[in-house]
C-alpha positions in Angstrom: -0.1 -0.1 0.2 2.9 2.2 0.6 4.2 1.9 -2.9 0.8 3.0 -4.2 0.8 6.1 -1.9 4.0 7.0 -3.2 3.3 6.7 -6.7 0.9 9.7 -6.5 4.0 12.0 -5.8 5.9 10.9 -8.6 5.7 11.6 -12.2 3.1 9.4 -13.7 3.0 10.4 -17.4 5.4 12.3 -19.5 4.5 14.6 -22.6 5.5 13.0 -25.9 7.2 16.7 -27.1 10.4 17.7 -26.0 9.7 21.4 -25.7 11.2 23.1 -22.8 7.6 24.2 -21.2 6.3 20.5 -21.0 6.0 19.2 -17.5 5.2 15.7 -16.4 1.9 14.9 -15.0 2.2 13.8 -11.5 0.1 10.8 -9.8 -2.2 12.9 -8.0 -3.0 15.3 -10.9 -3.8 12.5 -12.9 -6.0 10.8 -10.3 -8.0 14.1 -9.6 -8.4 14.7 -13.1 -9.5 11.6 -14.3 -12.1 11.7 -11.3 -13.5 15.1 -11.3 -12.9 16.1 -15.1 -16.0 13.8 -16.8 -18.3 15.2 -14.1 -17.2 18.8 -15.0 -17.9 17.8 -18.8 -21.0 16.1 -18.3 -22.5 19.2 -16.4 -21.5 21.6 -19.1 -22.9 19.3 -21.7 -26.2 18.9 -19.7 -26.6 22.7 -18.6 -25.1 24.6 -21.6 -25.1 22.1 -24.4 -21.4 22.5 -24.8 -20.0 19.6 -27.0 -17.4 17.3 -25.2 -13.9 18.3 -25.7 -13.0 14.8 -26.0 -14.6 12.3 -28.4 -17.1 9.7 -26.8 -14.7 6.8 -26.5 -12.1 9.0 -24.8 -14.7 10.5 -22.5 -16.0 6.9 -21.5 -12.5 5.8 -21.0 -11.8 9.1 -18.6 -14.9 8.4 -16.8 -13.7 4.7 -16.3 -10.4 5.4 -15.4 -11.3 8.1 -12.7 -13.0 5.2 -10.9 -10.0 3.1 -10.4 -8.5 4.6 -7.2 -11.9 4.9 -5.4 -12.9 1.3 -6.2 -9.4 0.1 -5.4 -9.6 1.9 -1.8 -12.9 0.2 -1.4 -11.4 -3.2 -2.2 -8.7 -2.6 0.2 -11.0 -1.8 2.9 -13.1 -4.8 2.1 -9.9 -7.1 2.5 -8.7 -5.3 5.5 -12.0 -5.9 7.3 -12.0 -9.4 6.2 -15.4 -8.7 4.9 -17.6 -9.5 1.6 -14.5 -11.3 0.0 -16.7 -12.7 -2.8 -17.5 -9.3 -3.5 -13.8 -8.1 -3.1 -12.8 -10.9 -5.6 -15.1 -9.8 -8.1 -14.0 -6.1 -8.0 -10.5 -7.1 -8.0 -11.0 -8.6 -11.6 -13.2 -5.3 -12.4 -10.2 -3.0 -11.4 -7.7 -5.2 -13.6 -10.4 -4.5 -16.6 -10.3 -0.9 -15.9 -6.5 -0.3 -16.5 -6.8 -0.3 -20.2 -9.3 2.6 -20.0 -6.6 4.3 -18.2 -4.2 3.3 -21.0 -6.3 4.6 -23.9 -6.7 7.7 -22.8 -3.4 8.6 -21.4 -1.3 7.0 -24.2 -3.6 7.3 -27.1 -5.6 10.5 -26.5 -3.0 12.8 -24.5 -0.1 10.9 -26.4 1.8 10.9 -23.2 4.3 7.9 -22.0 4.3 6.2 -18.8 6.7 7.4 -16.1 8.0 5.7 -12.8 4.7 6.9 -10.9 2.7 4.9 -13.3 4.4 2.0 -12.9 4.7 2.0 -9.1 0.9 2.8 -9.3 0.4 -0.5 -10.9 2.7 -2.6 -9.1 1.3 -1.1 -5.6 -2.4 -2.0 -6.7 -1.4 -5.6 -7.9 0.5 -6.1 -4.3 -2.4 -4.9 -2.7 -4.8 -6.7 -4.3 -3.2 -10.1 -5.0 -0.6 -10.4 -2.1 -0.5 -14.1 -2.0 0.6 -14.4 -5.7 3.5 -12.2 -4.9 4.6 -13.8 -1.8 6.8 -16.8 -1.7 5.4 -19.9 0.1 7.1 -20.8 3.3 7.5 -24.6 2.2 9.6 -23.6 -0.7 11.6 -21.3 1.5 12.2 -24.2 3.9 13.6 -26.3 1.3 
């Protein structure tokens, strides 16, 4: 969980153009943007009839990817409380299925490339969601 937390303070995405003014997108910015921006855009469309800035596929991918972090934290709390493990198991798979939506928006729409924060974000989530798969067995260590 610490790796996941640290990832928010590192550069998550880099710009593809190498102009001097391009700054990386940090993890906390990516998380807030992907969670908040679809709601701002939807409100604008509903109340002002403004066409979406991004296309429909990009909008949906941003909307879905914005829910990765809240859903991950919910599953982590379910695991911590040892509550509703069947639901947690289903939601773990849903979270894995949400990654490509974030990749589509970041890499295809923004033309960005992954940085260290992005890799730590994924590794932190995988280690938290599937700890048994990444922990060596005690039996094999005794040999």
